[in-house]
N, C-alpha and C positions, 0 to 999 in steps of 0.2 A: 482404032481406039478413040473414044470421044474426048472432047476437051476436058471434061470433068475427070475422066479416068487418068488422063495425062497429069493433071494437077495432083491427084491422089497418089500417083506413083512418085511424083516429085516430093510430095509431103513425106511419104514413108522413107525415102532416101534421106531427106533432110532430118527427120526425127532420129534416125540411126546415127547420123553424123553428129548431131548436136548432143545426143546422149553420150556418145563416146568422147566428146570434148569436155565432159565433166567427170569428176571422180564419183564413185558410188557413194562415198561419204557425204559429198556436197549435195548430191541429189536426195539422199536420205534426209539430210538436215532440212532441206527445203520441201520435202514431201513430193518430189517430182517423179511420178510413176505414170507414164503415158498409157491411155486406154487402148487395148488392142482393137484393130479396125473392126473385126467381126462382132466383138462385144459392143462397140459403139453403134454399129448399125442395128443390132438387136434392140438396144435401148431406145434409139431414135425412132425406130419403127413402132415400138410400143407407145412412145410419147405422142406421135402423130395420130395414132389410133384413138387416143383419148380426147382429141380435138374434134370438133364437127368438121365434116368433109369440105364445106365451103369456106371455112375460116382461114383468113390470111394469117401467116405465121410471123410473129415478132419473137425472134430467137435471142436468147441471152445465155452466155457461159462466162461466169465470173473467174474461171481459172482455165483459160482456153488453150494454153500451150501452143502447139503448132496447128490447132484447129481440127482435132480428131472428130469431135462431135459435129462441127459445122460441115465437115467433109461428108460425114454420114448423112446429115440432113439433105445435102445436095444430091446424094445418091437415091434418096427416097421421095423427096417432094420436088415438083417442078419449080424452076427458078421464079416463075411469075407468081407463085404462091408465097414466096418469102418476101414479106413486106419490109422487114428490117432484121439485121443480125449484128449483134454487138458482143464483144468479148474483152476481158481484161487479162493481161499478163504482166506480172511484176518483174520477171527476170528477162532482161533484154537479150540475154544469150539465146532465148527461144523467141522472144517477142519481135525483135527486129527482123529476123529471117521469115517468121510467120507472116508479118505484115507485108513484106515484099512478095511472098508467095501468093497471097490472096488480094493483092492491090486492085486487080481488075474485076473484083466480085463485090457484091453488096456488103460483105463482112467488114466491119470497122473494129480494129483492135486497138484498145486503149493500153498504152504502155505505162501502167500505173498500178499501185497497190489497191485492189478492190476494197479492202477493209477500211480504207480511208476516203473512199469516194462517196459522193452524194448521188442519190437516185436522179434519173433524168428520163425524159420522154414519157410515152403513154404507159409504159410498163410492159414487161414481157409476158406473152401468153404461153410460151414454151421455154422453160428454163431447164437446161440439161447441163450437169457439171460433175466432173470427177475432181473434187476440191483437193488442195494439197494436204497430204497426210503428214502434218507436222505435229509431233508429240509436244505436250505442254512444257517439258523440260528444255526444249529448244527456244522457248519464248521467255523473255525476262519478265520480272514482276510488273514493271511499268506498262509493258505492252499488253500483258494479260488484263490488267486493270482497265486500260483504255478499250480493249476489245469487249470486255464485259459491259462497260458503260454503253458503248455504241450499240451492242447487240440488244441490250435491254430496251434502249430507246427505239430500236427498229421493230422488235417483235414482242416486247412485253415480258420477256423471260430472261433472267440473268443466268448465263451459262456457268457451270461449275469450273473453277480455276484449274482443275486437273484434266479438263477436256482438251482434245486435239483441236487444231485450227479448223478442221472441217466442220465442227459444231458451230463455230462463230460464222463461217461462211453461210451456213444454212439460215441462221437467224438474221444475219445482215441482209440476205437476199430478199427477205420478206417484203421490204418496201420497194423493191425493184420489179415486183410482179404485178400484173394487171389483176383486177377482180376476176375471179373464176379461172385465172391462169393455172397452167399445169407445170409442175416441176418434178424432175426425176434426178435423184442424187445417188451417185455411185460412191458408196462410203464403206468403211470397215463395219462389219456387223457387231463389233464389240460394244457399241452404244446400247445394244439391246439387253445386255446382261451386267454391265458394270454400274457402280453407284453414280459415277460422274455423268452417266447418260440419262439420269432421271429428268434433268431440266430440259434436255432435248426432247425426250418423250412427252414431257408436259406440253411443249410447244406443238408437237405433232397431234396431240389429242385435243388441245383446247383452242389453239389459235388458227388452225387450218383444218381442212378435211383430209385425214389420212386415208388414201385410197388403197394402197397395197404396199407390202414389203415382200420383196422376193430375195430369198437368201440362196446363194449358190452353194453347192456341195463343197465344203472346205477342202476336200481332197482334189477338187477340180480347181486348182489355183488360177485365178483370172490374170494375175500379173506375175510374169516370170521373175521380176526383180523385187517383189514385195511379198513377204510371207504374212498376208492378212487374209482373213475370211471376208468375202465381199457381199454386200447387199445393195439392192436398188430400192430406194424409198420414193414412192410416188405420192404427191400431195396436190390438192386443189386449193387455191387461195380463196377459200370461203369458209364461214363458220361451219362446224360439223352439225349435221342435221340430227334431230332426235332419233334415238334407237339406231344410231349409226353402226355399221359393221365394217371391218377392215379385212381385206383379202390377204392372207398369208400364204406364200408359196415357197417351195423349196426344191432345189435340184433342177436338172434339165435347163430349160430356157424360159424366158418370160412368156413366150407364146405357148410352150409345151412344158410346164413344170412337172417334176416327178410326183409331187403331192401338193395339194392346196386345200384351204378351207376358210370360211368366213369366221371371224372372231368379233364378238360384240365389243365395242369401244369401252363400255363400262367394265368389262372383264379385264381389259388391258390396263385400265387405271389402277387395278388392285394387284397386278402381276408384275413382280420385279424382274423376271427373266423372260423377256419376249422371245429368246432363242428357243423356248420350248415349243413354239408354234412353227408350222401347222401340225406337228406330230401330236402335241398334247391335246387331250380331250377337254380340258377346262383349266381354269386357273388353279394354282396350288392352294389347297385348303389352308386357311390361316387358323389352325387349331391351337390349342393351348400347350401342346407338347411338341418339342422339336428334339433333334439329337443333342442340341446344346444343353437340354435339361438332364440328359442322361450321361453325356460324356464330356470330358475336358479334352478338346481336340487341338493338338499342337503339331507344328511342323517338326520333323526329325531334326536332330542336332547338326549344326554346321561346324566342321572341324577346323576350317581355315586352309587345310591342305590334306586331302585324303591320302595322297601318295606318301606323305611324311608320317602321318599319325596312324594309319591303318595297315596292318601286316597280317600275314598268315602265320601259323605256328612255326613253319620252317624258317621264315625270315627272322622271327624272334630268337629262335635257337641259334641260327648262324651268327647273329650279332651278339649273342650272350646276354640278352636283355632279360630282366626279371618279369616273369609272367604276372606276378602280383601287381604290377603297375599297369596292367592292361585289363580291359573288360570285353566280353564278347559283343560283336556288332554284326548285324545281318548284312549279307551281300546284296547286290542289286537284284531286282525281281526276276531277271532272266536266270538267276541261279537258284530260284525257289520254284521248283516244278509244280508243287501242289499248293492249294490255298489253306493248308493247315500245317504248321511247323511243330513237329514233335520234339521233345527234349530228352537228352540222356540223363543219367543219374546225377550229373554235375550241373544240370541246367543248361548245357550247351545245345544249340540247335542241331538236329540230326540232318545236316546238309553236307553235300560233298565239299562245298567251298565254305570253310570256316575261317572267319576273320576276327581280329582283335583290335581294339582301339586303345591307343596310348592315352592314359588319363591318370594324372597324379596331382595331389595337392601338396606334396612334400616340397619344401624349399630346395633350391639347387644345391646349397651347401650340404644339406643332409643327403641328397641324392649322390653328390660327389663322394661322400664318405661311405655310404652303404652300397651304392651301385655305380662304381666308376665307369663301367661300360655304357650305362644309360646316360651318364653325364657327358661322356664323349659323343654319344649320338646326338644329344640335345645341342651340343656345341655346333654340330654341323648345320643345324637349323638356324643359327644365329649369325652366320656369315656366308660369304660367297653369293653365287647367283640365286641359291635357294632362299636364303634369308626369311625363313618361314616366320620367325619370331617378330619380324617387322611388319607383317601383314596386318590389316586392320583388325580382324577378329582376334588374332593372337595378342596384339598390343592391348586390347581391351580386357584381357583376362589376367587374373593374378592367381598362381603363376601362369605364364603364357601357354604352357603345355597342358593345363587343366581343361576339361571340357564342360559343356553345358550339362545341367542336371536333367537328363532325359532317361529315366529308368525304363526298363523293359515294359512295353505296352502289350496288353493281351490281344488287341486288334490293331492292325496297321492297314494302311490304304495306300496304294500307288496313285498319286494324285495327278500324274501326267501320263497320257497314253493316246494311241490312235485307234480308230475303229469306225466303221460305217454304221449307219443306223441299224439298231438291233443287236450289234455286237457290243462287247464290254470294253470301254476304254480304260476303266479303273478296276483294280482287284482289291477285295477285302480279304485279309489273311488272318487266320486265328493263330496266335503265337503262344505256344506253351513254354517257350524257352526264356532264359534270363537275358537274352541278347537285346541290346538297344538297337536303334535304327537311325540312319543319317537322313538328311533333308531331301532325299528322293521319295520319302514316305510321309504320310500324315499318321500321327500316333493318337489312338483313341483310348483314353484312360477313363474308366467308369467313375462317375461322381459318387459321393459317399453312400447315398441310398441304394444305388444300383450295385456298388461294390459290396455293401452289406448283404444284399439279396444274393449276390453271386457267391459270397462266403457260405451262406446257408445252403445254397443249391447251385453247384457248378454249372448246371444245365442252363442257368440264366444267361451266362455269357455266350454259350453256344447258340441259344435262341436269338440273341442279339446279332451275332455274326451271321447266322442263316438269314435273318431279316435283311441285313445289309447286302448279302450276296444275291438276294432275290429281287432287289430293287430293279424296276424296269430301267434298262440302260439309257433309253432316251430321256426318261425322267431325270435321272442323275446327270446325264450330259447337259440337260437343259438348265440345271442349277449352276453349272460351271461356265466356262468360256472356251472359245475355239479359235484356233489360229490357222493360217493357210497351210495346206497340206494335210489337214485333218488332225492336227495336234490339239487334244482337249486337255484342259487344266481345271482342277478343282481346288480352290483355296480353302483354308480351314474355316473361315467365316461362312463360306458358301455351303460347306458340308454341315456346319452347325445348324443352319437354318432349315435343314431338310425335315419335313413332318415325320413324327415318330408315333402317331396315334396307333398305326397298324402294329407296331412293335408292342405297345402297351397292351393291346388286345391279346397278344400271345402269352404274355407273362403271368397273368393270374393263375393259369393252370399249373404253373411250375413254381410259383412263389407262395410261401406261407401267407395266409390271409392277413394276419396282423401286420406283417412287414409290407405286404402289398399296399395296404391303405396308407402307410407312411410314405411309400415310394411315389404313389400317384396322387397325393393329396392335391397337387396343383390342378390335375385334370378334373377334379370334381368341385373345385373351389368356385 
């Protein structure tokens, strides 16, 4: 075994011991998720390939931990090629042992907060980092304000206050890089699709040359202890050239991605969801009609405690509760086998699992007089371990057992789901019943013009539902966000922004012409 291999074996043992010496809550709060060795070598090998072969390496890692990336560099580049190696570690729990481990090597570890440090030396030409994944709510207002000021001074872009610490690390590192230096950042891919990632994307498009973004398949979780979808962002510290293109790759490895393609930087500047690439054929068309023009899209209702407020018919009868104080509610999607819910003569969904939601605006005194058994049941929610009435949602309602106003929606959507490329992570369901739905669904209510058209011709809603069901899964997936393990999520505002011109094109054939013109006047304005 070589001297390097011996140190790496010691480092792995040290990493495991140090991780076990901290609680998962503490590590989560500080964003301490060590890079797996194989992944670190894959990233370093790619970074070294981006340098010229005879170029001496000045290595920098502003969040070095126990030295995972430096160790990977030592396994790839001969020691005589490494001119300088510097790293920062704010947590002495990791920093002190790491400094002792590497004391006989060129690596210099600064035991300090990188975000407060001033640039030094010639600047790094190879910056590789897995920055701490600290969410914004773990940083107080004063710290965020200071980070925003420092980052804007360093890179010319003010980071959004809802951003994680990794965004500040990227901006602050700008002045630590040499001209034409290469940086590879292993970060959550969320910045590609969320609003607070816009300023970071502006930095990548305007202040440096964005070379490549490789996104790992979210079902192939890179970190065992962090459920995030990971990406590696490669930049060159130089202004972007005219007609610049960016390589987007997905799945597999950096050297052998499952899919890749070049995307024009000017296209990226007009695309909100970079997670659509490389699968997407082009930027989302910014037409005049979106789903928000046709539907009022809301999240389903939140009860405060489903186990208390939702019952089946048998439970209601066993407790002697009045059915008139309940309304039908749809079960979870696993209990809805088809994407169309039929209704019986009473408007109840024709499903094997039928559920009801407790919902009444009657004051408790009147309930006590009219429905003593219901009053007794409500009392169980006001005391003991359950204490449902004291929970936040219930406390904010008057009375506490009344529910949000969420009538039955003709189309509902499961907004969280899993699925590989090509498969459907979300389901659109045509609902003919009077049942409402809880917050595991998005509810699509037709806006007045579409509702009027549907009243004149019921096929209008079916056409809209069929359009939604036929949306390319990758297109829809690209409008949402993804988490580690392949969990996809689609927020109401993300669905609202989906283009609907193709739906408009279908409706003239089934909509009376006069009403059609009223419905689509925005499209021709």
